[in-house]
C-alpha positions in Angstrom: 24.0 49.1 3.1 27.9 48.0 3.1 28.8 46.3 -0.1 29.8 43.1 1.5 26.3 42.8 2.8 24.9 43.3 -0.5 27.0 40.8 -2.1 26.1 38.4 0.8 22.3 39.0 0.3 22.8 38.5 -3.5 24.3 35.1 -2.8 21.3 34.0 -0.6 18.2 31.9 -1.8 14.7 33.5 -1.4 14.1 30.9 1.3 17.6 32.0 3.1 16.3 35.5 3.2 12.8 34.7 4.3 14.1 32.3 7.4 15.3 35.6 9.6 11.8 37.5 8.7 10.0 34.7 9.8 12.1 34.2 13.0 11.6 37.7 13.9 7.7 37.4 13.2 7.4 34.5 15.5 9.9 36.1 18.4 7.4 39.2 18.0 4.4 36.8 18.7 5.9 35.2 21.5 7.0 38.5 23.1 3.4 40.1 22.9 2.1 36.7 24.3 4.3 37.2 27.2 3.4 40.8 27.6 -0.4 40.2 27.6 0.1 37.3 30.3 1.8 39.6 32.5 -0.9 42.5 31.7 -3.9 40.2 32.2 -2.8 37.1 34.6 -6.8 36.5 34.8 -7.2 35.8 31.0 -7.2 32.3 29.6 -4.7 30.9 27.2 -7.4 31.0 24.7 -8.3 34.7 24.9 -4.4 35.6 24.9 -3.8 33.6 21.5 -7.1 35.3 20.1 -5.8 38.8 21.2 -2.2 38.1 19.8 -4.2 37.0 16.5 -6.2 40.2 16.6 -3.3 42.5 17.1 -1.1 40.9 14.4 -4.0 40.9 11.9 -4.9 44.4 12.4 -1.3 45.7 13.0 -0.4 48.9 10.9 2.4 51.3 10.6 
């Protein structure tokens, strides 16, 4: 990490640090929903939302 980046992060509040992570999380969910809609056009919105919940609940690295 560049020293200027480190300084910028140290100046940020926890809330300011959390916001980009939450934004990425919500974007990932929207992309997954869009992908499932494209792969399964016959699925209902409820089924898509349930599948996204399952995918994110049981995700691991």
